[in-house]
C-alpha positions in Angstrom: 16.4 18.2 25.1 16.7 18.3 21.3 19.6 20.2 19.9 19.4 19.2 16.2 16.2 17.8 14.7 15.6 16.0 11.4 12.1 17.0 10.4 10.1 15.1 7.8 9.3 18.2 5.7 6.8 18.6 2.8 6.8 22.4 2.5 3.1 22.5 3.2 1.4 24.5 6.0 1.8 22.0 8.8 5.4 21.2 8.4 6.3 24.8 7.6 4.7 25.8 10.9 6.4 22.9 12.7 9.8 23.8 11.4 9.6 27.2 13.0 7.8 25.9 16.1 10.7 23.4 16.8 13.2 26.2 16.6 11.3 28.5 18.9 10.3 25.7 21.4 13.5 23.8 21.7 16.0 26.5 20.6 17.4 23.9 18.2 18.7 23.6 14.7 16.3 21.9 12.2 17.3 19.8 9.2 14.5 19.6 6.7 14.2 16.1 5.2 12.2 15.8 2.0 11.3 12.3 0.6 10.5 12.1 -3.1 8.3 9.1 -3.4 6.6 10.3 -6.5 4.2 12.9 -5.2 4.9 15.2 -8.1 6.9 18.2 -9.0 4.3 20.6 -7.8 5.2 19.7 -4.2 9.0 19.5 -4.8 9.9 22.5 -7.0 11.7 25.1 -4.9 11.3 23.2 -1.6 15.0 23.5 -0.6 14.9 27.2 -0.9 11.7 27.4 1.0 13.0 25.2 3.8 16.1 27.4 4.2 14.1 30.6 4.1 11.9 29.1 6.9 14.9 28.7 9.1 16.3 25.2 8.4 20.1 24.9 8.7 20.0 22.3 5.8 17.6 20.6 3.5 18.1 17.0 2.4 16.0 15.8 -0.6 16.1 12.1 -1.2 14.9 10.5 -4.4 13.3 7.3 -3.1 11.0 6.4 -6.1 12.9 3.3 -7.3 13.6 2.0 -3.8 9.9 2.6 -2.8 8.5 0.7 -5.7 11.1 -2.1 -6.1 12.0 -2.7 -2.4 8.6 -2.1 -0.7 5.7 -2.0 -3.2 6.6 -5.0 -5.3 7.5 -7.3 -2.3 4.2 -6.4 -0.7 2.4 -7.1 -4.0 4.2 -10.5 -4.2 3.1 -11.3 -0.7 -0.5 -10.7 -1.8 -1.1 -8.2 1.0 -4.3 -6.2 0.7 -5.7 -4.6 3.9 -9.2 -5.6 4.8 -9.7 -7.0 1.3 -9.5 -3.7 -0.6 -6.8 -1.3 0.4 -3.6 -1.7 -1.6 -1.5 -0.1 1.2 -0.3 2.8 -0.8 0.4 5.2 2.2 1.4 2.4 4.6 4.2 1.1 2.2 5.7 4.5 1.8 6.2 5.1 5.5 9.1 2.6 6.1 11.1 3.8 3.2 10.7 7.4 4.2 11.5 6.7 7.9 14.6 4.8 6.9 15.9 7.6 4.7 15.0 10.2 7.4 17.1 8.3 10.0 20.0 8.2 7.5 19.7 12.0 7.0 19.6 12.4 10.8 22.8 10.4 11.1 24.4 12.3 8.3 23.7 15.7 9.9 24.5 14.6 13.5 20.9 15.0 14.7 19.8 13.8 18.1 16.1 13.8 17.2 13.6 13.2 14.5 10.2 14.9 14.0 7.1 14.4 12.0 3.8 16.2 11.5 1.4 13.2 12.0 -1.7 13.8 14.2 -2.5 11.8 17.3 -5.5 10.2 15.6 -4.0 8.7 12.5 -2.1 5.6 11.4 1.1 7.4 10.3 2.2 8.3 13.8 2.2 4.6 14.6 4.1 3.7 11.4 6.8 6.4 11.7 7.4 5.9 15.4 7.5 2.1 15.0 10.1 2.4 12.2 12.2 4.8 14.3 12.1 2.4 17.2 13.4 -0.4 15.0 16.0 1.6 13.2 17.2 4.3 15.7 15.9 3.8 19.2 18.4 6.3 20.5 16.9 9.2 18.6 14.2 11.2 20.3 10.9 11.4 18.4 9.1 14.7 18.5 5.4 14.7 17.3 4.1 18.2 17.9 0.4 17.4 17.4 0.6 15.0 20.4 2.3 17.5 22.7 0.6 19.6 25.4 2.6 22.8 24.4 1.3 22.6 20.8 -1.5 25.1 21.0 -2.8 25.1 17.4 -6.3 23.8 16.8 -7.1 24.7 13.2 -5.6 25.7 9.9 -6.5 29.3 10.7 -4.3 29.1 13.7 -1.4 27.8 11.7 -1.9 30.3 8.9 -1.8 33.2 11.4 1.3 31.7 13.0 3.3 31.4 9.8 2.2 34.8 8.4 3.2 36.6 11.6 6.7 35.1 11.1 6.9 35.8 7.4 7.1 32.1 6.5 6.2 31.5 2.8 3.2 29.2 2.3 0.6 28.9 -0.5 -2.1 27.3 1.7 -5.4 29.0 2.4 -7.9 28.6 5.2 -10.0 26.3 3.1 -8.6 22.8 2.7 -11.4 20.5 1.5 -9.6 17.2 1.5 -6.6 15.7 3.3 -4.5 14.0 0.7 -1.4 11.7 0.6 0.2 11.1 -2.8 3.0 9.0 -4.0 3.8 7.1 -7.2 1.7 4.1 -6.2 -1.5 5.9 -5.2 -3.3 8.9 -3.8 -5.6 9.0 -0.8 -8.4 11.4 0.0 -10.0 12.0 3.4 -11.9 14.8 5.2 -14.6 17.2 4.0 -17.8 15.6 2.6 -16.0 12.2 2.6 -16.3 11.9 6.3 -20.1 11.5 6.1 -20.6 7.8 5.2 -24.0 8.5 3.7 -22.4 10.9 1.1 -21.4 9.4 -2.2 -17.8 9.9 -3.1 -17.5 13.6 -4.3 -16.4 13.7 -7.9 -14.1 16.6 -7.2 -12.0 14.5 -4.9 -10.7 12.1 -7.6 -7.5 13.2 -9.3 -5.9 10.2 -11.0 -8.9 8.4 -12.4 -11.9 9.2 -14.6 -15.4 8.3 -13.7 -16.9 5.3 -15.4 -19.4 7.6 -17.1 -16.5 9.5 -18.7 -14.3 6.5 -19.4 -13.7 5.6 -23.1 -16.2 3.3 -24.8 -13.4 1.4 -26.3 -11.3 -1.0 -24.1 -7.5 -0.9 -24.0 -5.5 -4.1 -23.7 -2.1 -3.9 -21.9 0.5 -6.6 -21.6 2.5 -7.1 -18.4 5.6 -9.4 -18.2 6.7 -10.9 -14.9 9.9 -12.5 -13.6 9.6 -14.2 -10.3 6.5 -12.3 -9.4 7.9 -8.9 -10.3 6.6 -6.8 -13.2 9.5 -6.1 -15.5 8.0 -5.0 -18.9 4.9 -3.2 -20.2 3.7 -4.0 -23.7 7.0 -5.7 -24.3 9.2 -2.8 -23.2 11.5 -3.5 -20.2 11.6 -0.7 -17.7 12.5 0.1 -14.1 9.7 -0.4 -11.6 9.0 3.3 -11.0 8.7 4.0 -14.8 6.4 1.0 -15.3 4.0 2.1 -12.5 4.1 5.7 -13.7 3.2 4.6 -17.3 0.5 2.3 -16.1 -1.1 5.0 -14.0 -1.4 7.1 -17.2 -2.9 4.3 -19.1 -5.3 2.9 -16.6 -6.5 6.2 -14.9 -8.5 7.4 -17.9 -10.4 4.1 -17.9 -11.6 4.6 -14.3 -9.5 1.7 -13.0 -8.4 1.6 -9.4 -11.0 3.6 -7.4 -11.8 2.4 -3.8 -14.2 3.9 -1.3 -13.6 2.1 2.0 -14.3 2.5 5.7 -11.3 0.9 7.4 -10.2 0.1 10.9 -7.3 2.4 11.9 -4.5 1.1 14.0 -5.6 3.4 16.9 -9.0 1.7 17.0 -11.3 4.2 15.3 -12.9 3.7 11.9 -12.2 6.2 9.0 -13.4 6.6 5.5 -10.9 7.0 2.7 -11.0 7.2 -1.1 -8.0 5.6 -2.8 -6.9 5.8 -6.4 -4.4 3.1 -7.5 -4.9 2.7 -11.2 -1.5 1.2 -12.2 -1.3 -0.8 -9.1 -4.7 -2.4 -9.6 -3.7 -3.5 -13.1 -0.5 -5.1 -11.7 -2.4 -6.8 -8.9 -5.0 -8.3 -11.2 -2.3 -9.5 -13.7 -0.2 -11.1 -10.9 -3.3 -12.9 -9.5 -4.0 -14.3 -13.0 -0.4 -15.6 -13.2 -0.7 -17.2 -9.8 -3.8 -19.0 -10.8 -1.9 -20.4 -13.8 1.2 -21.4 -11.9 0.8 -22.0 -8.2 -0.4 -25.4 -7.0 -3.3 -25.6 -4.5 -1.3 -25.9 -1.3 1.1 -23.0 -2.3 -1.9 -20.9 -3.2 -3.5 -21.5 0.2 -0.3 -20.8 2.1 0.0 -17.5 0.3 -3.6 -16.6 1.1 -3.0 -17.3 4.8 0.3 -15.3 5.1 -1.1 -12.4 3.0 -3.5 -11.4 5.8 -0.7 -11.2 8.3 1.7 -9.4 6.0 -1.0 -6.8 5.2 -1.5 -6.2 9.0 2.2 -5.8 9.6 2.6 -3.3 6.8 -0.6 -1.4 7.8 0.7 -1.1 11.4 4.2 0.1 10.3 6.0 -3.1 11.4 8.1 -3.4 8.3 11.4 -3.7 10.1 10.5 -6.8 12.1 11.6 -10.5 12.0 8.1 -11.7 11.3 7.7 -9.5 8.2 11.1 -10.6 6.9 10.2 -14.3 7.5 6.8 -13.9 5.7 8.6 -12.2 2.9 11.1 -15.0 2.5 8.2 -17.4 2.1 6.5 -15.2 -0.4 9.7 -14.8 -2.5 10.0 -18.6 -2.5 6.5 -19.1 -3.7 7.0 -16.4 -6.3 10.0 -18.1 -7.8 8.0 -19.8 -10.7 5.8 -16.7 -11.3 7.4 -15.8 -14.7 5.1 -15.1 -17.7 3.0 -12.7 -19.5 -0.6 -11.5 -18.8 -2.8 -9.3 -21.0 -5.2 -7.1 -19.0 -8.2 -5.4 -20.5 -9.0 -1.9 -19.2 -12.6 -0.9 -19.6 -15.1 1.2 -17.6 -13.5 0.9 -14.2 -12.4 -2.8 -14.6 -9.0 -4.4 -15.1 -9.7 -7.9 -16.4 -7.0 -10.4 -17.3 -8.0 -12.0 -20.6 -4.8 -13.8 -21.7 -2.0 -15.4 -19.7 1.0 -17.7 -20.4 4.0 -19.0 -18.5 6.7 -21.6 -19.0 5.9 -22.8 -15.5 2.1 -23.2 -16.0 0.4 -26.1 -14.2 -2.7 -25.6 -16.2 -2.9 -28.1 -19.1 -5.5 -28.4 -21.8 -4.6 -32.1 -22.1 -5.9 -32.7 -18.5 -8.7 -30.1 -18.3 -10.4 -30.7 -21.6 -14.0 -31.8 -21.8 -13.2 -33.5 -25.1 -11.5 -36.8 -25.6 -8.2 -37.3 -23.9 -5.6 -40.0 -23.2 -3.9 -38.6 -20.1 -6.6 -38.9 -17.4 -8.5 -42.1 -16.5 -11.8 -40.9 -15.0 -12.3 -44.2 -13.2 -9.5 -43.2 -10.9 -11.6 -40.5 -9.4 -13.8 -43.0 -7.6 -11.1 -44.2 -5.2 -9.9 -40.6 -4.6 -13.5 -39.5 -3.7 -14.0 -42.5 -1.3 -10.8 -41.6 0.6 -11.6 -37.9 0.6 -15.0 -38.5 2.0 -14.0 -41.2 4.5 -14.7 -39.1 7.6 -18.2 -38.4 6.4 -18.7 -42.1 5.7 -17.5 -43.1 9.2 -19.7 -40.5 10.9 -22.8 -41.7 8.9 -22.2 -45.4 9.8 -21.8 -44.4 13.4 -25.1 -42.5 13.3 -26.9 -45.4 11.7 -25.6 -47.8 14.3 -26.6 -45.6 17.2 -30.2 -45.3 15.7 -30.5 -49.1 15.5 -29.5 -49.5 19.1 -31.8 -46.7 20.1 -28.9 -44.8 21.6 -28.1 -41.1 21.3 -26.4 -40.5 18.0 -23.4 -38.3 17.1 -24.4 -34.7 17.0 -24.0 -33.7 13.3 
């Protein structure tokens, strides 16, 4: 039985109702835990007072923006992890840093349980519960939406519940879209988005302009990297969270970073989501351009292979696992020479690298030129090709021999 619960609290309708429901259901004390991952002041202003007025015995607000970007986002970026080829894992990367800080708050306030407001259909329940299992298996996990004694079925039910108890909320019965926002991205689900035949509703987007409204003049931005990590924007060094925030403001008006995807959730069903990751898209494209310049063929292929597995682990909430740590060690090693500068052009929804340089570049005009050169003897290519194509040559000879002897040939 829970005596003191650390609740992941946003101050919205769901968690406001859950805070009171926990107190009534378990006769327990509730510590409201608020994670600031860059969702914006509109969600954070006055949240401590609100939590205490709703019955929390304490409210812990953790500023996780720098840790989120530099210890979770940038490592995932270096690993090349993109889920199902398009999703830059904005929500998935935030869950482990939040869960870790929530566990720390639970320990600080002597809680025996942790709670969250995730539904039983989504990915986040898997991510939070998996992180709690890895970090604090002794703490009980309470997920009201999965419990039989949670009787609420709609926003109207929740609104009636909180109003009866005088809990301050600004929510209304109409909630067109379900959103998750942090410094890296914002996601949109629900409403008209759920019909796959509907085009993305223009009123859903918040961080990016439509291509039709984007400026007719492109904007070039310069990103500097050290060992795969972005460290400067247009020559100005800055911390990771500041760099991402500034890039969001630059790239969003140019329509960069919109994704409309139907993805496979962890629980097995498909869902449609709209994602906006303007600054992140620019960083990803710039880093890819630097990798093309610096990584050799085998290193590039190794990274491509591990990136798929890394993305799956992050998406499923398996950040705190030995495999994720091992893959990260490989990625950090491969990223060691990724130091340089890339200029990216922002124009009409595109982020296109147009210039790149690195002291560790393997690209050389002396070797690649179509003009006269003195460093590459083209006659050497013949021997290389003969060895590379040796299996095909052997197979063809065997086929010819079989045909002469009127025997069944090798099935090509």
